[in-house]
N, C-alpha and C positions, 0 to 999 in steps of 0.2 A: 406650731406643728401646720404642715399644709392640708388644706381641706381635700378629702379624698371622697369622691362621688360613689359611693358602695353600689346603690341601686342601679345606678347607669352600666357601672363596670358589671355587676351581675346579669343584667340583662343582655348584655353583649356577649358573655360568657356562656349564658343559658343554664347557670347554676345558682342557688340561693344558698349562701354560707350560713351555718350556725353561727360560726366564729368570724365574725366580720373583720378582726383584727388580722387574722391569719390572711384573709384576702389582702388588706393592706400591705401586710408584710411581703407577699409575693411581688407587689409592684416597687418595692422600696431598694433602690440601689444602693450600694455601698458608699457612694459619695454623698448622698442625701442622709444616710444613716450617721455618718461620720459628723455632720454638720447640725444634726438634730438629735442625738444621743438616742437612735432608735435602732431595732435589730433590723440587718439586711437582708435579703434575699437568697444569699450566697448557698446555704444549707439547704433551703429549698429546692434550689436550682440543681445542686448535686444530686440529691434523692430523686427528683423529678426526672431526670435523664434516663436513670436507670427503670421507673417506672414506665416511661414512655417505651423504652426500648422493650420491655416485657409485653406490653399490649401491642405494639406493631410486630413482635416476634409471633405472638399469639394469632393475630390477624393473618401473617403471612402461613403460618402452620397449618390453620383451618381451611385458608383458600386453597393451598395445596398446589401451588403451580411452581413446577421446577425441582431442582435438587438442593441440597444445602450449601452449595457454592453460590447459585443464583439467588437464594433466598437471602444468604447472608449479604450480597451485593445490594439486593433490593432494600433491606433494612439500613444499610449504610446510607443509601441514598435518601431513603424516607426520612431519617432523622438529622439529614445535613442541613448546612446553614439555610440554603435557600429555601427549601419546603416549609422549613420552621419559621422563618422571617415572614414569607407569604401568608402562612397561616394566621401568623398574628396580625399583620397588616390588614388580611380580610376582616378581623374581627373589630378593627377600629379601634384599638387599645392604646395607642402611642400615648394619647393626651394624658393617660391615667398614671404614667409611669412617675415616680417622684425621684428627681434626680438632683445633686448638689448644683449650686450656681456655677461652678467651673466646667462640670460636666455638659450643663445644658448648651455651653457654647461649641463643643466638639462631637455633637450629635453623628455628624457625616462620616467621622473615622470610627464610629462604635458600631462596627458590623455585627458583633456577638451580643450586643444590648438585647435586641428583641427576642432572639431566640432564647436567651437566657431567661428572660421573664417568663416567656411561653412554658419553658420547663419548670419553673417555679409556680405556674398557676397549676399544671398537672399535679404536682406534688401537694399543692394546698387544697385541690378538691380531694386528693386521695386520703389526706388527713382528716378531711373536715367530712367527707360523706363515705369513703370507702372506694373499692375498685369499680364498682358499676357504674356510677357517674362519671368516674375519671376516663373508662372506656369509651363512653357515650362521647365525651368532649374530644377526645383524640381522633375517634373514627370521624365525627363531624367536621372536624376541622384540619387537622395533619394529614390523615389518610386520604380525605376526599381532595385535599389541595395537591398531595403527590400525584393521586391518579390523574387530576387535570393536566399538570405538569407533563405527565408521561404522554398523554394525548397530544400536547402541544410540541412535544419532543416529536412526535410520530407525523405530525403536520410538516414540522420542520425539514424532515427527510424527504417528504413528498414535496415540498418547496424546492429543493436541491434539484429533484428530478425535473419538476415543471420548468425550472429556469433554464435547465441543461436541454431539454427538449425544445423549448422556445430558440435558444441559442443556434442549436444544430438546425433547425429548420430555416432560420435567417442565412445562416452561412451555406447551407447547401443550395439554397435558391437565391444567393447573392443579392440579398434585398437590402444591404447597408449596415450601418451602425447602431448599437443597442446602447440607451442610456437610462437609467434610473435615477428618478429624483424624488428626494423626500420633500414633500409640499406640505405637511401638517403632522404635528404630534400632540394629541389631546389626552387630558387626564392625568392622574399621578404616575409616577416612575413604577409602582409596583402595579398598575393596572392601566397602563398606558394603550392608545391605538394609533396606530401609525398609517399614513396615507402616502402612497407612492404612485407617481405618473410614470409611465413607461413610453419613451420616445423611440422612434425608428428613423433614423435619417434626419433628426431635429424636428418631427412631427408627432405631437401627442396620439398615442395608439390605444392606449388603455389605462384604467386607473385601478389600484388594488388597496384593500385595507385589511389590517390585521394587527394582532396583539404584539408583532415584533417588525422589525423591518424585513426580516426574512419572508415571513408569511406574507406581508402586504406586496412584497417584491412578487412572490409566487403567484399570487392572484392576480396581479398585473399580466405576469407571463401567460398565464392560462387563458384570460380574456384576449390577449393579443394574439394568441398563436390560434384560437378559435376563430378570430376576425380573419387573420391570413388565409387559414384554410376554407372558410366561407366564400372567401372572394375567387 
C-alpha cells in the first residue's frame, strides 16, 4: 500500500476528515485499486458530480442574475472540465493521486483524471461532514476559479479590441508591418505567464505580459498605440 500524506492533503483542501480512509479513497484511481485490491473513487465521483451541481445551482439561484436559460448555461460552464481542472491544480493536489503503474505513464492523455478526483473530494467532504463544509469547499475553489476565468475571458475580448485598434491606426497612417514575437513563457501550463514583444517595421516598439498569448499581445498593442499617439 502506497503512503498517503493525509495531513498535507487536508491542509490543501482546507478540511480535516474524521474518516481518513474516505479521503484516501477519493484519491484512489481505478488503476491503482485494481493493482492493490482497494476500493476506487468512481462512486464518489458519480455522487460528487450531483452534489457539486446542486451547490452551483443554489449559488446561481441566490445570486439571481439572468433567467433560467442563462443560469443553465452558466452552470454547465462552471462544472465543465476546464474550471474543474484549474480548481484542482490550484489546490496543488496532483501528487496525492494514487495511480497504477501503467496509468502513471499516460498522464498527458488523461484529461478527465483531475476533474474526476475533484468530484470525488466533494463527495468525500459531504459524506464526512455534511453539506456545509462541502459548500465552503466548492465556493472557495471551483466557483472562485470560474469567476476568475470569466474575468480573463472579458480581458481577452478587450485584447481583441486593443489589437484591432492598433492595427487600424497603423494601417490608417501607413506606418508599416506589425509583428508579435513570443520571447518568454514562464510558470506551469495551468498558471503560465507569457511575454510578447511587438515590432513595427522590424523595430521593437513595446512589450506585453499576460496569462495568455492573447492578453500579452493586447498589452503590447495598447502600449505601442499609446507611444505612437504621444509622438
